[in-house]
C-alpha positions as CSV (number, residue, x, y, z in Angstrom):
1,X,0.1,0.3,-0.2
2,X,3.0,2.2,1.0
3,X,5.9,3.4,-0.9
4,X,8.4,6.0,-1.6
5,X,7.9,8.5,-4.3
6,X,4.5,7.8,-4.0
7,X,1.7,10.5,-3.2
8,X,-1.2,10.0,-0.4
9,X,-3.4,12.6,0.8
10,X,-5.4,12.8,4.2
11,X,-8.2,13.7,4.8
12,X,-9.2,14.3,8.6
13,X,-5.4,15.7,8.5
14,X,-5.5,17.4,11.9
15,X,-6.4,14.3,13.5
16,X,-4.1,13.5,16.2
17,X,-4.0,9.4,14.9
18,X,-3.9,10.7,11.3
19,X,-1.4,13.8,11.8
20,X,1.0,10.9,12.8
21,X,0.6,8.2,10.4
22,X,1.1,11.6,8.1
23,X,4.7,11.9,9.6
24,X,5.6,8.8,10.2
25,X,4.6,8.3,6.2
26,X,6.3,11.1,5.2
27,X,9.8,9.7,6.6
28,X,9.7,7.1,4.5
29,X,9.7,9.2,1.3
30,X,6.0,9.6,0.9
31,X,4.9,12.8,-0.5
32,X,1.3,13.6,1.9
33,X,-1.0,16.3,1.8
34,X,-4.2,16.9,3.3
35,X,-7.6,18.6,4.2
36,X,-9.3,19.3,7.5
37,X,-12.0,21.8,9.2
38,X,-10.5,25.6,10.1
39,X,-10.8,25.0,13.9
40,X,-7.1,25.4,15.0
41,X,-5.8,22.0,17.1
42,X,-2.1,22.0,18.5
43,X,-1.8,19.5,15.0
44,X,-1.5,22.6,13.0
45,X,1.5,23.5,14.5
46,X,3.3,20.0,13.5
47,X,2.1,20.3,10.0
48,X,3.6,23.1,9.4
49,X,6.5,22.7,11.3
50,X,7.0,19.6,9.3
51,X,6.1,21.0,5.7
52,X,3.1,19.0,5.0
53,X,0.5,21.5,3.1
54,X,-3.0,21.0,4.1
55,X,-6.3,22.6,3.1
56,X,-9.0,23.6,5.3
57,X,-11.9,23.2,3.6
58,X,-13.0,19.9,1.8
59,X,-12.9,20.6,-1.9
60,X,-13.4,17.9,-4.5
61,X,-10.8,20.2,-6.8
62,X,-8.2,19.2,-4.1
63,X,-8.1,15.2,-5.5
64,X,-5.5,15.7,-8.4
65,X,-5.1,12.9,-10.3
66,X,-2.0,12.6,-9.0
67,X,-2.8,11.4,-6.1
68,X,-2.4,7.6,-5.3
69,X,-4.2,6.6,-2.1
70,X,-6.7,8.9,0.3
71,X,-6.5,7.9,4.0
72,X,-9.4,9.5,5.6
73,X,-11.0,9.8,9.0
74,X,-13.3,6.9,10.7
75,X,-15.1,10.5,10.7
76,X,-15.6,10.7,6.8
77,X,-17.1,9.1,4.1
78,X,-18.3,9.3,1.0
79,X,-21.5,10.1,1.9
80,X,-20.7,13.1,3.9
81,X,-17.0,14.3,2.5
82,X,-17.1,15.7,-1.3
83,X,-13.5,15.1,-1.4
84,X,-13.8,11.2,-0.5
85,X,-16.4,10.8,-3.1
86,X,-14.2,12.4,-6.0
87,X,-11.5,10.0,-4.8
88,X,-14.0,7.4,-5.3
89,X,-15.6,9.1,-8.3
90,X,-12.0,8.9,-10.3
91,X,-11.2,5.3,-9.1
92,X,-8.0,6.5,-6.4
93,X,-7.8,4.1,-3.6
94,X,-9.3,5.1,-0.3
95,X,-8.9,3.5,3.5
96,X,-10.1,4.3,6.7
97,X,-7.1,5.5,9.1
98,X,-7.3,1.9,11.0
99,X,-7.1,0.1,8.0
100,X,-4.3,2.4,6.8
101,X,-2.3,2.0,10.0
102,X,-3.1,-2.0,9.7
103,X,-1.6,-2.7,6.5
104,X,1.7,-0.5,8.0
105,X,2.0,-2.9,10.6
106,X,2.6,-6.1,8.5
107,X,6.0,-4.2,7.9
108,X,7.2,-4.1,11.4
109,X,7.6,-6.6,14.8
110,X,4.1,-4.8,15.2
111,X,2.7,-4.0,19.0
112,X,-0.8,-3.3,19.6
113,X,-1.8,-1.5,23.4
114,X,-5.4,-1.6,23.6
115,X,-8.5,-1.0,26.5
116,X,-11.0,1.4,27.4
117,X,-8.2,3.1,29.6
118,X,-4.7,3.5,30.1
119,X,-3.2,3.0,26.3
120,X,-2.2,6.2,25.2
121,X,-0.1,6.7,28.3
122,X,0.9,2.9,28.4
123,X,2.2,3.0,24.7
124,X,4.1,6.4,25.4
125,X,5.6,5.0,28.7
126,X,6.7,2.1,26.1
127,X,8.3,4.7,23.5
128,X,10.7,6.2,26.6
129,X,11.7,2.3,27.6
130,X,12.3,2.1,23.8
131,X,14.7,4.9,23.8
132,X,16.7,4.3,26.6
133,X,16.7,0.4,25.8
134,X,18.2,1.2,22.4
135,X,15.7,-1.1,20.6
136,X,15.0,-0.3,16.7
137,X,11.4,0.3,16.8
138,X,8.7,3.4,16.0
139,X,5.8,4.3,18.3
140,X,2.9,5.9,17.5
141,X,0.5,7.4,20.5
142,X,-3.1,9.0,21.0
143,X,-1.7,12.5,22.0
144,X,1.0,14.4,22.2
145,X,3.9,13.4,24.0
146,X,6.4,15.6,26.1
147,X,9.0,13.4,25.5
148,X,9.0,13.3,22.2
149,X,9.3,16.2,21.5
150,X,5.7,17.3,21.6
151,X,5.1,14.9,18.7
152,X,2.5,11.6,19.0
153,X,5.3,10.0,16.7
154,X,8.9,8.3,17.9
155,X,11.0,6.6,14.8
156,X,14.6,4.8,16.3
157,X,14.6,2.3,13.5
158,X,12.3,-0.4,11.5
159,X,12.1,-3.8,13.2
160,X,9.1,-3.1,15.8
161,X,6.3,-0.8,15.9
162,X,4.3,0.2,18.9
163,X,0.8,1.6,18.2
164,X,-2.0,2.9,20.5
165,X,-5.0,0.8,18.9
166,X,-8.6,2.2,19.6
167,X,-11.8,-0.5,20.3
168,X,-14.3,2.0,19.3
169,X,-16.7,0.2,16.0
170,X,-13.7,-2.6,16.3
171,X,-10.9,-0.2,14.8
172,X,-8.2,-2.2,16.1
173,X,-9.4,-5.7,14.0
174,X,-7.3,-4.1,11.1
175,X,-3.8,-4.4,13.1
176,X,-1.7,-7.3,12.4
177,X,0.3,-7.8,16.4
178,X,2.7,-9.7,17.3
179,X,1.5,-8.9,20.7
180,X,-1.0,-7.1,22.5
181,X,-1.0,-5.1,25.8
182,X,-4.4,-5.4,27.3
183,X,-4.9,-2.4,30.2
184,X,-8.9,-3.1,31.0
185,X,-12.2,-3.8,29.7
186,X,-15.4,-2.7,30.7
187,X,-18.5,-0.9,29.3
188,X,-18.4,1.7,27.3
189,X,-19.0,3.5,23.3
190,X,-22.8,2.6,24.3
191,X,-24.1,3.6,21.2
192,X,-22.1,1.0,19.4
193,X,-21.1,-1.9,22.8
194,X,-25.0,-1.6,24.2
195,X,-23.3,-4.3,27.2
196,X,-20.1,-5.1,28.4
197,X,-20.2,-8.3,26.7
198,X,-20.3,-7.1,23.5
199,X,-17.3,-4.5,24.1
200,X,-15.3,-7.5,26.0
201,X,-16.4,-9.7,23.0
202,X,-14.6,-7.3,20.8
203,X,-11.2,-7.2,22.3
204,X,-11.9,-11.2,22.7
205,X,-11.8,-11.5,18.6
206,X,-8.7,-8.5,18.8
207,X,-6.7,-10.8,21.3
208,X,-7.8,-13.8,18.5
209,X,-5.2,-11.9,16.2
210,X,-2.0,-12.6,18.5
211,X,-0.3,-15.3,16.2
212,X,1.1,-19.0,17.8
213,X,4.4,-17.8,19.8
214,X,2.9,-14.4,20.2
215,X,2.3,-12.8,23.9
216,X,-0.8,-11.3,25.5
217,X,0.5,-8.9,28.1
218,X,-2.3,-8.1,30.5
219,X,-3.6,-6.2,33.6
220,X,-4.3,-8.8,36.5
221,X,-5.9,-5.8,38.7
222,X,-8.9,-5.3,36.0
223,X,-11.4,-8.0,36.1
224,X,-12.1,-7.3,32.0
225,X,-8.6,-7.7,30.9
226,X,-8.1,-11.0,33.5
227,X,-11.9,-12.1,31.6
228,X,-10.3,-11.4,28.2
229,X,-7.2,-13.5,29.3
230,X,-9.2,-16.3,30.5
231,X,-11.2,-16.9,27.4
232,X,-8.2,-16.8,25.1
233,X,-6.6,-19.2,27.3
234,X,-9.4,-21.8,27.4
235,X,-9.3,-21.4,23.5
236,X,-5.8,-22.8,23.6
237,X,-4.3,-20.3,21.9
238,X,-0.6,-21.1,21.4
239,X,0.7,-17.7,23.0
240,X,2.1,-16.2,26.2
241,X,0.3,-15.1,28.6
242,X,2.1,-12.0,30.6
243,X,-0.2,-10.8,33.5
244,X,1.2,-7.2,35.2
245,X,0.1,-5.4,38.2
246,X,-1.0,-5.8,41.7
247,X,-2.1,-9.0,42.0
248,X,-0.5,-10.3,38.9
249,X,2.5,-12.9,40.2
250,X,5.9,-13.7,37.8
251,X,8.6,-10.7,37.0
252,X,6.0,-7.6,36.5
253,X,3.9,-8.4,39.6
254,X,3.8,-5.1,41.4
255,X,5.0,-5.5,44.9
256,X,5.5,-2.0,46.9
257,X,3.9,1.3,46.0
258,X,4.3,4.4,48.1
259,X,4.0,8.4,47.9
260,X,7.6,10.1,48.5
261,X,9.0,13.4,47.7
262,X,5.9,14.1,45.5
263,X,6.9,11.4,43.6
264,X,4.7,7.9,43.6
265,X,7.8,5.0,44.4
266,X,7.1,1.3,43.6
267,X,8.7,-2.6,43.4
268,X,8.2,-4.7,40.6
269,X,10.1,-8.7,40.7
270,X,12.1,-8.2,37.9
271,X,13.8,-4.9,39.1
272,X,16.6,-5.4,42.4
273,X,15.9,-1.4,43.0
274,X,12.7,0.6,43.4
275,X,11.7,2.6,40.3
276,X,9.9,6.3,40.7
277,X,7.7,8.2,38.8
278,X,6.7,11.6,38.4
279,X,2.7,11.5,36.6
280,X,0.3,11.0,39.6
281,X,-1.5,7.9,40.5
282,X,-1.5,3.8,40.8
283,X,-3.2,3.8,37.5
284,X,0.6,4.8,36.4
285,X,2.0,2.1,38.1
286,X,0.0,-0.5,36.6
287,X,0.6,1.5,33.1
288,X,4.5,1.8,34.0
289,X,4.5,-1.8,34.7
290,X,2.5,-2.4,31.1
291,X,6.0,-1.0,29.0
292,X,7.8,-2.7,31.5
293,X,6.7,-5.5,30.1
294,X,6.6,-5.5,26.7
295,X,10.2,-3.6,27.1
296,X,10.8,-7.3,28.9
297,X,9.5,-9.7,25.7
298,X,10.9,-7.1,23.3
299,X,14.7,-7.2,25.0
300,X,14.6,-11.1,25.0
301,X,13.9,-10.9,21.1
302,X,16.2,-8.2,20.5
303,X,19.5,-10.0,22.6
304,X,18.5,-13.0,24.3
305,X,18.3,-11.8,27.4
306,X,16.1,-9.8,28.8
307,X,16.9,-6.8,32.2
308,X,20.6,-7.2,33.1
309,X,21.9,-4.3,35.8
310,X,22.3,-1.6,33.2
311,X,18.9,-2.5,31.4
312,X,17.3,-1.7,35.1
313,X,19.1,1.4,35.2
314,X,18.4,2.9,31.7
315,X,14.6,1.7,32.8
316,X,14.9,3.2,35.7
317,X,16.1,7.0,34.7
318,X,13.6,7.1,31.7
319,X,10.0,6.1,34.0
320,X,11.6,9.0,36.3
321,X,11.9,11.3,33.5
322,X,8.8,10.4,31.8
323,X,6.7,13.8,31.8
324,X,3.2,12.2,30.9
325,X,1.0,13.1,27.3
326,X,-1.7,15.9,26.6
327,X,-4.6,15.9,28.5
328,X,-3.4,13.0,30.4
329,X,-2.7,15.0,33.9
330,X,-1.1,17.8,32.4
331,X,0.1,20.1,34.1
332,X,-0.9,23.3,32.4
333,X,1.1,25.5,34.3
334,X,0.8,27.0,38.0
335,X,0.2,30.6,38.5
336,X,-0.9,32.3,42.3
337,X,-0.2,29.7,44.5
338,X,-2.7,27.9,42.0
339,X,-1.8,24.5,39.3
340,X,-3.6,23.7,36.6
341,X,-4.6,20.5,34.8
342,X,-5.9,19.2,32.4
343,X,-6.7,15.4,31.8
344,X,-8.5,13.4,29.4
345,X,-10.9,10.9,31.4
346,X,-13.9,10.8,30.6
347,X,-15.0,7.3,32.0
348,X,-15.9,7.1,36.0
349,X,-13.3,4.5,36.4
350,X,-10.7,6.6,35.0
351,X,-12.4,9.9,36.4
352,X,-12.2,7.8,39.7
353,X,-8.3,6.6,39.5
354,X,-6.7,10.4,38.7
355,X,-8.9,12.5,41.5
356,X,-7.6,9.9,44.2
357,X,-4.1,10.0,42.4
358,X,-4.1,14.1,42.9
359,X,-5.6,13.9,46.3
360,X,-2.5,10.9,47.6
361,X,-0.1,13.2,45.8
362,X,-1.3,16.7,46.5
363,X,-3.2,16.1,49.4
364,X,-3.4,19.5,51.6
365,X,-4.2,21.0,48.4
366,X,-8.4,21.7,47.2
367,X,-9.4,20.1,44.0
368,X,-11.1,22.0,42.0
369,X,-13.1,20.3,38.9
370,X,-14.8,21.8,36.2
371,X,-16.0,18.2,34.3
372,X,-17.6,18.1,30.9
373,X,-18.8,14.3,29.9
374,X,-19.0,13.2,26.3
375,X,-21.4,11.4,24.1
376,X,-25.3,11.3,25.9
377,X,-24.8,7.5,25.3
378,X,-21.7,7.2,27.7
379,X,-23.7,9.7,30.0
380,X,-26.7,7.9,30.1
381,X,-25.2,4.7,30.2
382,X,-22.9,5.4,33.4
383,X,-25.2,8.4,35.2
384,X,-24.4,6.8,38.5
385,X,-20.4,6.1,37.7
386,X,-20.2,9.9,37.1
387,X,-21.9,10.6,40.2
388,X,-20.4,9.0,42.6
389,X,-16.6,9.5,40.8
390,X,-16.8,13.1,40.7
391,X,-18.1,13.0,44.2
392,X,-13.9,12.8,45.4
393,X,-13.6,16.8,43.7
394,X,-13.6,19.8,46.7
395,X,-15.6,21.6,44.2
396,X,-16.8,20.4,41.1
397,X,-18.2,22.9,38.3
398,X,-20.3,20.9,35.6
399,X,-21.4,21.7,31.7
400,X,-23.6,20.5,29.1
401,X,-23.0,17.9,27.8
402,X,-20.4,17.6,25.0
403,X,-22.0,16.1,21.6
404,X,-20.7,13.8,19.4
405,X,-21.0,13.6,15.5
406,X,-22.4,10.4,15.8
407,X,-25.2,10.9,18.0
408,X,-28.1,13.1,18.5
409,X,-29.6,14.7,21.5
410,X,-33.1,13.3,22.0
411,X,-34.0,15.2,25.2
412,X,-33.4,11.7,26.8
413,X,-31.0,13.3,28.6
414,X,-28.3,16.5,29.9
415,X,-26.2,18.0,31.6
416,X,-28.7,19.0,34.3
417,X,-29.3,15.5,34.5
418,X,-26.0,14.6,35.8
419,X,-26.2,17.5,38.7
420,X,-29.7,15.7,39.6
421,X,-27.6,12.7,40.2
422,X,-24.9,13.9,42.3
423,X,-27.6,16.1,44.7
424,X,-29.3,12.8,45.3
425,X,-26.5,11.6,47.1
426,X,-26.6,14.6,49.0
427,X,-26.7,12.9,53.1
428,X,-25.5,9.7,51.7
429,X,-22.0,10.6,51.4
430,X,-19.6,14.1,51.5
431,X,-20.2,15.9,48.4
432,X,-18.2,18.8,46.3
433,X,-20.0,22.2,46.5
434,X,-21.2,21.9,43.4
435,X,-21.7,24.5,40.2
436,X,-23.7,23.8,37.3
437,X,-22.8,26.5,34.0
438,X,-23.8,25.2,30.7
439,X,-21.0,26.5,28.9
440,X,-17.1,26.0,30.5
441,X,-16.0,29.7,29.2
442,X,-19.4,30.5,31.3
443,X,-16.8,30.1,34.6
444,X,-14.3,31.4,34.3
445,X,-15.9,34.9,36.5
446,X,-16.7,33.4,39.5
447,X,-13.9,31.2,38.7
448,X,-11.3,33.5,39.1
449,X,-13.0,34.8,42.2
450,X,-13.3,31.4,43.7
451,X,-9.7,29.8,43.1
452,X,-6.9,30.7,46.0
453,X,-3.3,29.9,46.1
454,X,-3.1,26.0,47.7
455,X,-5.8,25.2,45.2
456,X,-5.3,22.6,42.5
457,X,-7.8,23.1,39.3
458,X,-8.5,20.2,36.9
459,X,-10.3,20.6,33.8
460,X,-11.2,17.0,33.5
461,X,-13.5,15.5,30.4
462,X,-13.5,14.2,26.2
463,X,-15.0,17.4,25.6
464,X,-14.0,21.6,25.1
465,X,-13.6,22.6,28.6
466,X,-9.6,22.8,28.6
467,X,-9.7,26.8,27.3
468,X,-11.3,27.6,30.4
469,X,-8.4,25.9,32.6
470,X,-6.0,28.5,29.9
471,X,-7.3,31.4,30.3
472,X,-7.6,30.9,34.0
473,X,-4.0,30.0,34.6
474,X,-3.3,33.4,31.6
475,X,-5.3,35.3,34.2
476,X,-3.6,34.5,37.0
477,X,-0.4,34.4,35.5
478,X,-0.7,38.1,34.2
479,X,-2.4,39.4,37.3
480,X,0.1,40.4,40.6
481,X,-3.2,40.3,42.9
482,X,-4.5,36.8,43.4
483,X,-8.1,36.7,44.4
484,X,-7.9,35.9,48.6
């Protein structure tokens, strides 16, 4: 599908994954260009830096006869995008981003990182470890990574490929893994997976793609991941099972966890020394254990052995230097004695893990949260879980639901539904001070008076409330007087 000097056009090129894939293909000598909406994303700067031209409109005239392939975001198709329709009219081959990524994975010894939670950070940690260990790998992450110089890709060679793979609409089935990291499985994407069983079965189907001699690296602390692993094991698949986590036996079982000097310190059985992370939360320790497990497997393939003292020291240093990825417990900045953070957590389990991690790292700070739920179907299906997990905040601002292009509001549920559900818990458990402001930026005025030194302000969710945190940070940074 890909060869140097070919010309590939990307529809939806500003998307994180599509932009990253365009960068990988450009590095092989492929001529790349594309299109997207006029809305500015952080990927605009990356595309300009790479010299990849892109239009900020979708026009059939952009599809020239010299284009060999059109790769498009799964959000677009012939029925809703004029450029894809034009490519089909001209008999130019087209492929979705997951299909193209799957074709690319065939050229490597590939690892797919999958799970409802944790796959982005785990993939980013994998990249940092591979770099420290000198393994010839390419890495593609579904978010910008600080340690990758703000990019979503890392190119260190052409033997191994590690990619974040997405379960939505079973997109990961196009990938061709030699092994899979499975971080978590539970009910999500209810518009496509109406039950836990339906999403579990999709992960089982994905894991069946692991060829004989491959590995399934799975979280022993996650019931859904264990369910999938046990199903695959019962089927007699000729692969190795590598568990990790606090409940795991073997080399990647976590023996201890503590907070020390603003760092998480933990031990795994394979290492002689304690390891440290600067990103908060026990869930991040699980992500690190998964990345270490993959590194151990690849070290065995590459060198015939695993964790000698030098490699342990290199991995320890890499994890200590891991600075996270965009929208994953990302520190926007500190100003006026307030820490401003942003996190993509949009499922009750991820929200709970994030808030518990922050509470442990910053026990003396008041945690003030702006939360914007993503999709009507997820909010309706997990309403009780959202109410329970968000109760861990000290002060909570709720907003309207951030709608997905794949669904439409039917009047059944809205942002006030979550507000009412949380209020209904009053008297049953400790609750945060609760506010509702429909539009996130309309909360700027009250929050600039409410926030005070010692607070931690967090924008949380997969919606577009993150500009609120940025605007508040800039306000406190640019004003010497801090509200008392």
